[in-house]
PDB file with SEQRES, HELIX, SHEET and CRYST1 records, atoms N, CA, C and O in Angstrom:
SEQRES   1 A   77  MET GLU ILE PHE VAL GLY GLU LYS GLU THR ASN GLU TYR          
SEQRES   2 A   77  VAL GLU GLU VAL LYS LYS ALA LEU GLU GLU ASN GLN GLU          
SEQRES   3 A   77  VAL ILE ILE LYS GLY LYS SER ARG ASP THR VAL LYS ALA          
SEQRES   4 A   77  VAL ASP THR ALA GLU ILE LEU LYS LYS GLU ASP PHE LYS          
SEQRES   5 A   77  VAL THR ASP ILE SER ILE ASP THR ILE GLU GLU GLU GLU          
SEQRES   6 A   77  LYS ARG ILE SER VAL ILE SER ILE LYS ILE THR ARG              
HELIX    1 AA1 THR A   10  LEU A   21  1                                  12    
HELIX    2 AA2 ASP A   35  LYS A   48  1                                  14    
SHEET    1 AA1 4 GLU A   2  PHE A   4  0                                        
SHEET    2 AA1 4 GLU A  26  LYS A  32  1                                        
SHEET    3 AA1 4 LYS A  66  THR A  76 -1                                        
SHEET    4 AA1 4 LYS A  52  GLU A  63 -1                                        
CRYST1    1.000    1.000    1.000  90.00  90.00  90.00 P 1           1          
ATOM      1  N   MET A   1      83.147 159.741  14.181  1.00  0.00           N  
ATOM      2  CA  MET A   1      83.004 160.382  12.901  1.00  0.00           C  
ATOM      3  C   MET A   1      83.399 161.851  13.029  1.00  0.00           C  
ATOM      4  O   MET A   1      83.095 162.491  14.035  1.00  0.00           O  
ATOM      5  N   GLU A   2      84.069 162.380  12.018  1.00  0.00           N  
ATOM      6  CA  GLU A   2      84.481 163.782  12.007  1.00  0.00           C  
ATOM      7  C   GLU A   2      83.772 164.525  10.888  1.00  0.00           C  
ATOM      8  O   GLU A   2      83.615 164.013   9.779  1.00  0.00           O  
ATOM      9  N   ILE A   3      83.351 165.737  11.199  1.00  0.00           N  
ATOM     10  CA  ILE A   3      82.748 166.615  10.205  1.00  0.00           C  
ATOM     11  C   ILE A   3      83.576 167.890  10.185  1.00  0.00           C  
ATOM     12  O   ILE A   3      83.715 168.568  11.203  1.00  0.00           O  
ATOM     13  N   PHE A   4      84.121 168.209   9.022  1.00  0.00           N  
ATOM     14  CA  PHE A   4      84.924 169.415   8.858  1.00  0.00           C  
ATOM     15  C   PHE A   4      84.028 170.535   8.338  1.00  0.00           C  
ATOM     16  O   PHE A   4      83.391 170.388   7.294  1.00  0.00           O  
ATOM     17  N   VAL A   5      83.977 171.652   9.062  1.00  0.00           N  
ATOM     18  CA  VAL A   5      83.181 172.782   8.593  1.00  0.00           C  
ATOM     19  C   VAL A   5      83.980 173.578   7.576  1.00  0.00           C  
ATOM     20  O   VAL A   5      85.211 173.580   7.582  1.00  0.00           O  
ATOM     21  N   GLY A   6      83.248 174.250   6.705  1.00  0.00           N  
ATOM     22  CA  GLY A   6      83.903 175.011   5.648  1.00  0.00           C  
ATOM     23  C   GLY A   6      82.959 176.005   5.012  1.00  0.00           C  
ATOM     24  O   GLY A   6      82.513 176.952   5.659  1.00  0.00           O  
ATOM     25  N   GLU A   7      82.652 175.788   3.738  1.00  0.00           N  
ATOM     26  CA  GLU A   7      81.912 176.760   2.924  1.00  0.00           C  
ATOM     27  C   GLU A   7      80.399 176.794   3.169  1.00  0.00           C  
ATOM     28  O   GLU A   7      79.764 177.820   2.926  1.00  0.00           O  
ATOM     29  N   LYS A   8      79.815 175.696   3.643  1.00  0.00           N  
ATOM     30  CA  LYS A   8      78.358 175.645   3.810  1.00  0.00           C  
ATOM     31  C   LYS A   8      77.900 176.562   4.937  1.00  0.00           C  
ATOM     32  O   LYS A   8      78.700 177.053   5.733  1.00  0.00           O  
ATOM     33  N   GLU A   9      76.593 176.776   4.979  1.00  0.00           N  
ATOM     34  CA  GLU A   9      75.990 177.544   6.060  1.00  0.00           C  
ATOM     35  C   GLU A   9      76.023 176.740   7.363  1.00  0.00           C  
ATOM     36  O   GLU A   9      76.013 175.509   7.343  1.00  0.00           O  
ATOM     37  N   THR A  10      76.061 177.438   8.475  1.00  0.00           N  
ATOM     38  CA  THR A  10      76.123 176.796   9.788  1.00  0.00           C  
ATOM     39  C   THR A  10      74.977 175.808   9.983  1.00  0.00           C  
ATOM     40  O   THR A  10      75.193 174.700  10.475  1.00  0.00           O  
ATOM     41  N   ASN A  11      73.767 176.196   9.604  1.00  0.00           N  
ATOM     42  CA  ASN A  11      72.612 175.308   9.804  1.00  0.00           C  
ATOM     43  C   ASN A  11      72.738 174.004   9.028  1.00  0.00           C  
ATOM     44  O   ASN A  11      72.192 172.982   9.446  1.00  0.00           O  
ATOM     45  N   GLU A  12      73.442 174.024   7.916  1.00  0.00           N  
ATOM     46  CA  GLU A  12      73.664 172.780   7.171  1.00  0.00           C  
ATOM     47  C   GLU A  12      74.554 171.833   7.974  1.00  0.00           C  
ATOM     48  O   GLU A  12      74.349 170.619   7.951  1.00  0.00           O  
ATOM     49  N   TYR A  13      75.537 172.382   8.680  1.00  0.00           N  
ATOM     50  CA  TYR A  13      76.395 171.544   9.523  1.00  0.00           C  
ATOM     51  C   TYR A  13      75.632 171.024  10.732  1.00  0.00           C  
ATOM     52  O   TYR A  13      75.852 169.893  11.166  1.00  0.00           O  
ATOM     53  N   VAL A  14      74.739 171.840  11.278  1.00  0.00           N  
ATOM     54  CA  VAL A  14      73.911 171.389  12.402  1.00  0.00           C  
ATOM     55  C   VAL A  14      73.114 170.151  11.974  1.00  0.00           C  
ATOM     56  O   VAL A  14      73.082 169.151  12.691  1.00  0.00           O  
ATOM     57  N   GLU A  15      72.480 170.225  10.818  1.00  0.00           N  
ATOM     58  CA  GLU A  15      71.688 169.092  10.322  1.00  0.00           C  
ATOM     59  C   GLU A  15      72.569 167.883  10.019  1.00  0.00           C  
ATOM     60  O   GLU A  15      72.174 166.743  10.265  1.00  0.00           O  
ATOM     61  N   GLU A  16      73.752 168.133   9.490  1.00  0.00           N  
ATOM     62  CA  GLU A  16      74.685 167.039   9.181  1.00  0.00           C  
ATOM     63  C   GLU A  16      75.111 166.305  10.457  1.00  0.00           C  
ATOM     64  O   GLU A  16      75.195 165.077  10.476  1.00  0.00           O  
ATOM     65  N   VAL A  17      75.377 167.066  11.518  1.00  0.00           N  
ATOM     66  CA  VAL A  17      75.763 166.461  12.797  1.00  0.00           C  
ATOM     67  C   VAL A  17      74.601 165.658  13.369  1.00  0.00           C  
ATOM     68  O   VAL A  17      74.797 164.535  13.834  1.00  0.00           O  
ATOM     69  N   LYS A  18      73.395 166.216  13.341  1.00  0.00           N  
ATOM     70  CA  LYS A  18      72.225 165.496  13.845  1.00  0.00           C  
ATOM     71  C   LYS A  18      72.046 164.164  13.122  1.00  0.00           C  
ATOM     72  O   LYS A  18      71.804 163.133  13.750  1.00  0.00           O  
ATOM     73  N   LYS A  19      72.166 164.197  11.809  1.00  0.00           N  
ATOM     74  CA  LYS A  19      72.005 162.975  11.022  1.00  0.00           C  
ATOM     75  C   LYS A  19      73.104 161.964  11.369  1.00  0.00           C  
ATOM     76  O   LYS A  19      72.839 160.768  11.490  1.00  0.00           O  
ATOM     77  N   ALA A  20      74.329 162.450  11.525  1.00  0.00           N  
ATOM     78  CA  ALA A  20      75.449 161.570  11.867  1.00  0.00           C  
ATOM     79  C   ALA A  20      75.257 160.942  13.243  1.00  0.00           C  
ATOM     80  O   ALA A  20      75.659 159.800  13.466  1.00  0.00           O  
ATOM     81  N   LEU A  21      74.645 161.682  14.168  1.00  0.00           N  
ATOM     82  CA  LEU A  21      74.435 161.159  15.520  1.00  0.00           C  
ATOM     83  C   LEU A  21      73.346 160.090  15.563  1.00  0.00           C  
ATOM     84  O   LEU A  21      73.222 159.378  16.560  1.00  0.00           O  
ATOM     85  N   GLU A  22      72.564 159.970  14.504  1.00  0.00           N  
ATOM     86  CA  GLU A  22      71.585 158.886  14.443  1.00  0.00           C  
ATOM     87  C   GLU A  22      72.287 157.538  14.302  1.00  0.00           C  
ATOM     88  O   GLU A  22      71.751 156.506  14.706  1.00  0.00           O  
ATOM     89  N   GLU A  23      73.498 157.553  13.722  1.00  0.00           N  
ATOM     90  CA  GLU A  23      74.231 156.310  13.477  1.00  0.00           C  
ATOM     91  C   GLU A  23      75.516 156.193  14.288  1.00  0.00           C  
ATOM     92  O   GLU A  23      76.146 155.135  14.293  1.00  0.00           O  
ATOM     93  N   ASN A  24      75.910 157.254  14.967  1.00  0.00           N  
ATOM     94  CA  ASN A  24      77.169 157.266  15.726  1.00  0.00           C  
ATOM     95  C   ASN A  24      76.920 157.763  17.143  1.00  0.00           C  
ATOM     96  O   ASN A  24      76.014 158.561  17.385  1.00  0.00           O  
ATOM     97  N   GLN A  25      77.731 157.284  18.070  1.00  0.00           N  
ATOM     98  CA  GLN A  25      77.619 157.713  19.469  1.00  0.00           C  
ATOM     99  C   GLN A  25      78.109 159.142  19.660  1.00  0.00           C  
ATOM    100  O   GLN A  25      77.609 159.876  20.512  1.00  0.00           O  
ATOM    101  N   GLU A  26      79.096 159.524  18.854  1.00  0.00           N  
ATOM    102  CA  GLU A  26      79.665 160.862  18.970  1.00  0.00           C  
ATOM    103  C   GLU A  26      80.112 161.358  17.602  1.00  0.00           C  
ATOM    104  O   GLU A  26      80.402 160.577  16.696  1.00  0.00           O  
ATOM    105  N   VAL A  27      80.159 162.671  17.483  1.00  0.00           N  
ATOM    106  CA  VAL A  27      80.623 163.310  16.258  1.00  0.00           C  
ATOM    107  C   VAL A  27      81.598 164.399  16.676  1.00  0.00           C  
ATOM    108  O   VAL A  27      81.369 165.117  17.649  1.00  0.00           O  
ATOM    109  N   ILE A  28      82.683 164.510  15.933  1.00  0.00           N  
ATOM    110  CA  ILE A  28      83.652 165.564  16.204  1.00  0.00           C  
ATOM    111  C   ILE A  28      83.538 166.609  15.099  1.00  0.00           C  
ATOM    112  O   ILE A  28      83.718 166.310  13.919  1.00  0.00           O  
ATOM    113  N   ILE A  29      83.236 167.833  15.505  1.00  0.00           N  
ATOM    114  CA  ILE A  29      83.164 168.961  14.581  1.00  0.00           C  
ATOM    115  C   ILE A  29      84.551 169.577  14.554  1.00  0.00           C  
ATOM    116  O   ILE A  29      85.107 169.905  15.603  1.00  0.00           O  
ATOM    117  N   LYS A  30      85.118 169.739  13.354  1.00  0.00           N  
ATOM    118  CA  LYS A  30      86.458 170.316  13.234  1.00  0.00           C  
ATOM    119  C   LYS A  30      86.405 171.568  12.374  1.00  0.00           C  
ATOM    120  O   LYS A  30      85.729 171.611  11.346  1.00  0.00           O  
ATOM    121  N   GLY A  31      87.132 172.582  12.817  1.00  0.00           N  
ATOM    122  CA  GLY A  31      87.240 173.807  12.048  1.00  0.00           C  
ATOM    123  C   GLY A  31      88.676 174.281  12.032  1.00  0.00           C  
ATOM    124  O   GLY A  31      89.374 174.216  13.044  1.00  0.00           O  
ATOM    125  N   LYS A  32      89.120 174.762  10.868  1.00  0.00           N  
ATOM    126  CA  LYS A  32      90.472 175.295  10.725  1.00  0.00           C  
ATOM    127  C   LYS A  32      90.391 176.783  10.410  1.00  0.00           C  
ATOM    128  O   LYS A  32      89.481 177.243   9.720  1.00  0.00           O  
ATOM    129  N   SER A  33      91.358 177.517  10.928  1.00  0.00           N  
ATOM    130  CA  SER A  33      91.519 178.924  10.599  1.00  0.00           C  
ATOM    131  C   SER A  33      90.216 179.689  10.840  1.00  0.00           C  
ATOM    132  O   SER A  33      89.691 179.667  11.953  1.00  0.00           O  
ATOM    133  N   ARG A  34      89.698 180.352   9.836  1.00  0.00           N  
ATOM    134  CA  ARG A  34      88.474 181.154   9.998  1.00  0.00           C  
ATOM    135  C   ARG A  34      87.244 180.296  10.272  1.00  0.00           C  
ATOM    136  O   ARG A  34      86.252 180.789  10.810  1.00  0.00           O  
ATOM    137  N   ASP A  35      87.301 179.032   9.911  1.00  0.00           N  
ATOM    138  CA  ASP A  35      86.157 178.147  10.122  1.00  0.00           C  
ATOM    139  C   ASP A  35      86.003 177.708  11.574  1.00  0.00           C  
ATOM    140  O   ASP A  35      85.031 177.030  11.908  1.00  0.00           O  
ATOM    141  N   THR A  36      86.939 178.078  12.443  1.00  0.00           N  
ATOM    142  CA  THR A  36      86.786 177.733  13.860  1.00  0.00           C  
ATOM    143  C   THR A  36      85.539 178.399  14.436  1.00  0.00           C  
ATOM    144  O   THR A  36      84.862 177.824  15.288  1.00  0.00           O  
ATOM    145  N   VAL A  37      85.241 179.597  13.976  1.00  0.00           N  
ATOM    146  CA  VAL A  37      84.046 180.310  14.451  1.00  0.00           C  
ATOM    147  C   VAL A  37      82.791 179.538  14.068  1.00  0.00           C  
ATOM    148  O   VAL A  37      81.881 179.398  14.885  1.00  0.00           O  
ATOM    149  N   LYS A  38      82.731 179.041  12.853  1.00  0.00           N  
ATOM    150  CA  LYS A  38      81.564 178.283  12.389  1.00  0.00           C  
ATOM    151  C   LYS A  38      81.441 176.963  13.153  1.00  0.00           C  
ATOM    152  O   LYS A  38      80.330 176.505  13.420  1.00  0.00           O  
ATOM    153  N   ALA A  39      82.563 176.356  13.501  1.00  0.00           N  
ATOM    154  CA  ALA A  39      82.532 175.123  14.293  1.00  0.00           C  
ATOM    155  C   ALA A  39      81.941 175.396  15.677  1.00  0.00           C  
ATOM    156  O   ALA A  39      81.116 174.624  16.167  1.00  0.00           O  
ATOM    157  N   VAL A  40      82.359 176.482  16.297  1.00  0.00           N  
ATOM    158  CA  VAL A  40      81.831 176.856  17.615  1.00  0.00           C  
ATOM    159  C   VAL A  40      80.346 177.190  17.512  1.00  0.00           C  
ATOM    160  O   VAL A  40      79.560 176.756  18.354  1.00  0.00           O  
ATOM    161  N   ASP A  41      79.951 177.952  16.497  1.00  0.00           N  
ATOM    162  CA  ASP A  41      78.541 178.292  16.310  1.00  0.00           C  
ATOM    163  C   ASP A  41      77.694 177.040  16.139  1.00  0.00           C  
ATOM    164  O   ASP A  41      76.605 176.945  16.706  1.00  0.00           O  
ATOM    165  N   THR A  42      78.184 176.084  15.366  1.00  0.00           N  
ATOM    166  CA  THR A  42      77.467 174.822  15.162  1.00  0.00           C  
ATOM    167  C   THR A  42      77.268 174.106  16.495  1.00  0.00           C  
ATOM    168  O   THR A  42      76.169 173.638  16.793  1.00  0.00           O  
ATOM    169  N   ALA A  43      78.316 174.021  17.286  1.00  0.00           N  
ATOM    170  CA  ALA A  43      78.228 173.351  18.590  1.00  0.00           C  
ATOM    171  C   ALA A  43      77.261 174.083  19.524  1.00  0.00           C  
ATOM    172  O   ALA A  43      76.498 173.441  20.245  1.00  0.00           O  
ATOM    173  N   GLU A  44      77.286 175.399  19.517  1.00  0.00           N  
ATOM    174  CA  GLU A  44      76.392 176.170  20.387  1.00  0.00           C  
ATOM    175  C   GLU A  44      74.926 175.961  20.017  1.00  0.00           C  
ATOM    176  O   GLU A  44      74.079 175.845  20.903  1.00  0.00           O  
ATOM    177  N   ILE A  45      74.618 175.912  18.736  1.00  0.00           N  
ATOM    178  CA  ILE A  45      73.240 175.647  18.309  1.00  0.00           C  
ATOM    179  C   ILE A  45      72.812 174.261  18.774  1.00  0.00           C  
ATOM    180  O   ILE A  45      71.699 174.082  19.269  1.00  0.00           O  
ATOM    181  N   LEU A  46      73.695 173.283  18.614  1.00  0.00           N  
ATOM    182  CA  LEU A  46      73.377 171.921  19.051  1.00  0.00           C  
ATOM    183  C   LEU A  46      73.188 171.844  20.566  1.00  0.00           C  
ATOM    184  O   LEU A  46      72.321 171.112  21.043  1.00  0.00           O  
ATOM    185  N   LYS A  47      73.985 172.588  21.321  1.00  0.00           N  
ATOM    186  CA  LYS A  47      73.816 172.614  22.781  1.00  0.00           C  
ATOM    187  C   LYS A  47      72.431 173.112  23.159  1.00  0.00           C  
ATOM    188  O   LYS A  47      71.803 172.575  24.072  1.00  0.00           O  
ATOM    189  N   LYS A  48      71.955 174.127  22.467  1.00  0.00           N  
ATOM    190  CA  LYS A  48      70.624 174.675  22.765  1.00  0.00           C  
ATOM    191  C   LYS A  48      69.517 173.682  22.425  1.00  0.00           C  
ATOM    192  O   LYS A  48      68.392 173.811  22.907  1.00  0.00           O  
ATOM    193  N   GLU A  49      69.838 172.693  21.595  1.00  0.00           N  
ATOM    194  CA  GLU A  49      68.874 171.657  21.230  1.00  0.00           C  
ATOM    195  C   GLU A  49      69.113 170.383  22.036  1.00  0.00           C  
ATOM    196  O   GLU A  49      68.712 169.297  21.617  1.00  0.00           O  
ATOM    197  N   ASP A  50      69.765 170.512  23.191  1.00  0.00           N  
ATOM    198  CA  ASP A  50      69.980 169.434  24.167  1.00  0.00           C  
ATOM    199  C   ASP A  50      70.994 168.376  23.762  1.00  0.00           C  
ATOM    200  O   ASP A  50      70.988 167.281  24.322  1.00  0.00           O  
ATOM    201  N   PHE A  51      71.859 168.671  22.810  1.00  0.00           N  
ATOM    202  CA  PHE A  51      73.001 167.809  22.558  1.00  0.00           C  
ATOM    203  C   PHE A  51      74.097 168.245  23.523  1.00  0.00           C  
ATOM    204  O   PHE A  51      74.047 169.352  24.060  1.00  0.00           O  
ATOM    205  N   LYS A  52      75.079 167.387  23.745  1.00  0.00           N  
ATOM    206  CA  LYS A  52      76.110 167.689  24.738  1.00  0.00           C  
ATOM    207  C   LYS A  52      77.476 167.862  24.083  1.00  0.00           C  
ATOM    208  O   LYS A  52      77.862 167.107  23.191  1.00  0.00           O  
ATOM    209  N   VAL A  53      78.190 168.873  24.550  1.00  0.00           N  
ATOM    210  CA  VAL A  53      79.593 169.052  24.168  1.00  0.00           C  
ATOM    211  C   VAL A  53      80.391 168.342  25.244  1.00  0.00           C  
ATOM    212  O   VAL A  53      80.375 168.753  26.404  1.00  0.00           O  
ATOM    213  N   THR A  54      81.097 167.267  24.867  1.00  0.00           N  
ATOM    214  CA  THR A  54      81.795 166.472  25.872  1.00  0.00           C  
ATOM    215  C   THR A  54      83.300 166.710  25.883  1.00  0.00           C  
ATOM    216  O   THR A  54      83.985 166.297  26.819  1.00  0.00           O  
ATOM    217  N   ASP A  55      83.819 167.369  24.856  1.00  0.00           N  
ATOM    218  CA  ASP A  55      85.254 167.653  24.830  1.00  0.00           C  
ATOM    219  C   ASP A  55      85.536 168.729  23.786  1.00  0.00           C  
ATOM    220  O   ASP A  55      84.896 168.780  22.736  1.00  0.00           O  
ATOM    221  N   ILE A  56      86.488 169.569  24.091  1.00  0.00           N  
ATOM    222  CA  ILE A  56      86.958 170.584  23.150  1.00  0.00           C  
ATOM    223  C   ILE A  56      88.477 170.564  23.189  1.00  0.00           C  
ATOM    224  O   ILE A  56      89.078 170.569  24.264  1.00  0.00           O  
ATOM    225  N   SER A  57      89.094 170.541  22.016  1.00  0.00           N  
ATOM    226  CA  SER A  57      90.555 170.625  21.981  1.00  0.00           C  
ATOM    227  C   SER A  57      90.967 171.602  20.886  1.00  0.00           C  
ATOM    228  O   SER A  57      90.282 171.769  19.877  1.00  0.00           O  
ATOM    229  N   ILE A  58      92.096 172.231  21.119  1.00  0.00           N  
ATOM    230  CA  ILE A  58      92.640 173.171  20.138  1.00  0.00           C  
ATOM    231  C   ILE A  58      94.057 172.733  19.790  1.00  0.00           C  
ATOM    232  O   ILE A  58      94.739 172.083  20.583  1.00  0.00           O  
ATOM    233  N   ASP A  59      94.479 173.101  18.598  1.00  0.00           N  
ATOM    234  CA  ASP A  59      95.793 172.706  18.127  1.00  0.00           C  
ATOM    235  C   ASP A  59      96.248 173.710  17.076  1.00  0.00           C  
ATOM    236  O   ASP A  59      95.464 174.530  16.597  1.00  0.00           O  
ATOM    237  N   THR A  60      97.502 173.632  16.733  1.00  0.00           N  
ATOM    238  CA  THR A  60      98.053 174.406  15.633  1.00  0.00           C  
ATOM    239  C   THR A  60      98.780 173.438  14.716  1.00  0.00           C  
ATOM    240  O   THR A  60      99.582 172.620  15.166  1.00  0.00           O  
ATOM    241  N   ILE A  61      98.489 173.541  13.417  1.00  0.00           N  
ATOM    242  CA  ILE A  61      99.152 172.689  12.445  1.00  0.00           C  
ATOM    243  C   ILE A  61      99.882 173.563  11.438  1.00  0.00           C  
ATOM    244  O   ILE A  61      99.604 174.756  11.316  1.00  0.00           O  
ATOM    245  N   GLU A  62     100.818 172.955  10.719  1.00  0.00           N  
ATOM    246  CA  GLU A  62     101.502 173.663   9.644  1.00  0.00           C  
ATOM    247  C   GLU A  62     100.928 173.200   8.334  1.00  0.00           C  
ATOM    248  O   GLU A  62     100.852 172.001   8.067  1.00  0.00           O  
ATOM    249  N   GLU A  63     100.522 174.149   7.512  1.00  0.00           N  
ATOM    250  CA  GLU A  63      99.959 173.848   6.213  1.00  0.00           C  
ATOM    251  C   GLU A  63     100.501 174.874   5.232  1.00  0.00           C  
ATOM    252  O   GLU A  63     100.326 176.077   5.426  1.00  0.00           O  
ATOM    253  N   GLU A  64     101.150 174.409   4.197  1.00  0.00           N  
ATOM    254  CA  GLU A  64     101.737 175.295   3.191  1.00  0.00           C  
ATOM    255  C   GLU A  64     102.621 176.365   3.843  1.00  0.00           C  
ATOM    256  O   GLU A  64     102.551 177.546   3.505  1.00  0.00           O  
ATOM    257  N   GLU A  65     103.449 175.916   4.783  1.00  0.00           N  
ATOM    258  CA  GLU A  65     104.400 176.758   5.498  1.00  0.00           C  
ATOM    259  C   GLU A  65     103.743 177.860   6.331  1.00  0.00           C  
ATOM    260  O   GLU A  65     104.372 178.874   6.632  1.00  0.00           O  
ATOM    261  N   LYS A  66     102.465 177.656   6.705  1.00  0.00           N  
ATOM    262  CA  LYS A  66     101.758 178.591   7.574  1.00  0.00           C  
ATOM    263  C   LYS A  66     101.257 177.829   8.786  1.00  0.00           C  
ATOM    264  O   LYS A  66     100.922 176.648   8.694  1.00  0.00           O  
ATOM    265  N   ARG A  67     101.206 178.509   9.923  1.00  0.00           N  
ATOM    266  CA  ARG A  67     100.640 177.925  11.130  1.00  0.00           C  
ATOM    267  C   ARG A  67      99.147 178.222  11.133  1.00  0.00           C  
ATOM    268  O   ARG A  67      98.725 179.366  10.964  1.00  0.00           O  
ATOM    269  N   ILE A  68      98.354 177.169  11.327  1.00  0.00           N  
ATOM    270  CA  ILE A  68      96.903 177.298  11.263  1.00  0.00           C  
ATOM    271  C   ILE A  68      96.290 176.724  12.546  1.00  0.00           C  
ATOM    272  O   ILE A  68      96.647 175.630  12.983  1.00  0.00           O  
ATOM    273  N   SER A  69      95.368 177.479  13.135  1.00  0.00           N  
ATOM    274  CA  SER A  69      94.664 177.017  14.321  1.00  0.00           C  
ATOM    275  C   SER A  69      93.563 176.046  13.940  1.00  0.00           C  
ATOM    276  O   SER A  69      92.900 176.205  12.915  1.00  0.00           O  
ATOM    277  N   VAL A  70      93.377 175.026  14.790  1.00  0.00           N  
ATOM    278  CA  VAL A  70      92.340 174.004  14.559  1.00  0.00           C  
ATOM    279  C   VAL A  70      91.590 173.795  15.866  1.00  0.00           C  
ATOM    280  O   VAL A  70      92.197 173.747  16.936  1.00  0.00           O  
ATOM    281  N   ILE A  71      90.268 173.670  15.775  1.00  0.00           N  
ATOM    282  CA  ILE A  71      89.461 173.335  16.945  1.00  0.00           C  
ATOM    283  C   ILE A  71      88.697 172.050  16.649  1.00  0.00           C  
ATOM    284  O   ILE A  71      88.216 171.840  15.536  1.00  0.00           O  
ATOM    285  N   SER A  72      88.592 171.195  17.662  1.00  0.00           N  
ATOM    286  CA  SER A  72      87.816 169.943  17.577  1.00  0.00           C  
ATOM    287  C   SER A  72      86.824 169.951  18.726  1.00  0.00           C  
ATOM    288  O   SER A  72      87.205 170.131  19.883  1.00  0.00           O  
ATOM    289  N   ILE A  73      85.547 169.754  18.406  1.00  0.00           N  
ATOM    290  CA  ILE A  73      84.488 169.785  19.420  1.00  0.00           C  
ATOM    291  C   ILE A  73      83.721 168.476  19.333  1.00  0.00           C  
ATOM    292  O   ILE A  73      83.125 168.167  18.301  1.00  0.00           O  
ATOM    293  N   LYS A  74      83.734 167.706  20.415  1.00  0.00           N  
ATOM    294  CA  LYS A  74      83.038 166.413  20.440  1.00  0.00           C  
ATOM    295  C   LYS A  74      81.601 166.632  20.916  1.00  0.00           C  
ATOM    296  O   LYS A  74      81.359 167.247  21.955  1.00  0.00           O  
ATOM    297  N   ILE A  75      80.652 166.110  20.125  1.00  0.00           N  
ATOM    298  CA  ILE A  75      79.222 166.244  20.409  1.00  0.00           C  
ATOM    299  C   ILE A  75      78.636 164.846  20.617  1.00  0.00           C  
ATOM    300  O   ILE A  75      78.942 163.914  19.873  1.00  0.00           O  
ATOM    301  N   THR A  76      77.782 164.716  21.648  1.00  0.00           N  
ATOM    302  CA  THR A  76      77.038 163.472  21.879  1.00  0.00           C  
ATOM    303  C   THR A  76      75.581 163.825  22.131  1.00  0.00           C  
ATOM    304  O   THR A  76      75.219 164.993  22.272  1.00  0.00           O  
ATOM    305  N   ARG A  77      74.755 162.785  22.184  1.00  0.00           N  
ATOM    306  CA  ARG A  77      73.313 163.006  22.466  1.00  0.00           C  
ATOM    307  C   ARG A  77      73.086 163.322  23.919  1.00  0.00           C  
ATOM    308  O   ARG A  77      71.946 163.534  24.334  1.00  0.00           O  
TER     309      ARG A  77                                                      
END                                                                             
């Protein structure tokens, strides 16, 4: 399952990931552009609560003729 971070507060994404992990083995937190910081913050909060970051990948995509950075962070229990 993938969760894209955006306009909500970081703590809302933390709760969303926790809820998703009740039904899934892993969740991928994705952030684009400025939201990469919020994706990292979400993962760091979850790490402090004993969840595990098992993979991190970065990429660049083209969107509306602009290059945009993307981060994907895999979280497990």
